[in-house]
C-alpha positions in Angstrom: 0.0 0.5 0.0 3.1 2.6 0.6 4.4 1.4 -2.5 1.0 2.6 -4.1 1.0 6.2 -2.1 4.4 6.3 -3.3 4.1 6.3 -7.5 0.5 7.5 -7.6 2.4 11.0 -5.0 5.4 10.9 -7.9 3.3 10.9 -11.4 1.2 12.8 -9.6 4.4 16.0 -9.1 5.6 14.6 -12.7 2.3 15.9 -14.0 2.2 18.9 -12.0 5.3 19.7 -13.5 4.4 19.0 -16.7 0.8 21.1 -16.7 3.2 24.4 -14.9 5.5 24.4 -17.2 2.2 24.6 -19.8 0.9 28.1 -18.3 2.6 30.3 -21.0 4.3 33.8 -21.1 1.6 35.9 -20.3 3.5 38.8 -19.2 4.3 38.6 -23.1 0.6 38.3 -24.4 -0.3 40.7 -22.7 2.3 43.2 -24.3 1.8 41.7 -27.7 -2.2 41.9 -27.4 -1.5 45.8 -25.9 1.0 46.3 -29.1 -1.8 44.9 -31.3 -4.3 47.4 -30.5 -2.2 50.4 -30.3 -1.3 49.9 -34.5 -4.9 49.4 -34.6 -5.6 52.9 -33.5 -2.4 54.7 -35.1 -3.5 53.2 -38.5 -7.1 54.2 -38.1 -6.1 57.6 -37.6 -4.1 57.7 -40.1 -6.3 56.0 -43.1 -9.9 56.0 -41.6 -11.8 57.9 -44.2 -9.7 55.5 -46.8 -10.4 52.3 -45.1 -14.2 53.4 -44.6 -14.4 54.4 -48.5 -12.9 51.1 -49.6 -14.8 48.9 -47.1 -18.2 49.9 -48.2 -17.2 50.7 -52.2 -16.5 46.9 -51.5 -20.0 45.5 -49.7 -21.5 47.7 -52.3 -19.7 46.0 -55.1 -21.0 42.4 -52.6 -24.2 43.2 -52.1 -24.8 44.0 -56.5 -25.0 48.1 -55.8 -21.7 49.3 -57.2 
């Protein structure tokens, strides 16, 4: 019985280590998300009117109005 408990505890420790290593780099992903949002805002500020016009033209062509 004691041997079985020791084996189970060993497997649990190994599993916990494997799961812990899969957490990922959360601060890195937060930085990537914030930088992406910043790029979208900057692009929208510079080319917002043109992007809206391109989008509206594309939608009107797909809808058969253009």
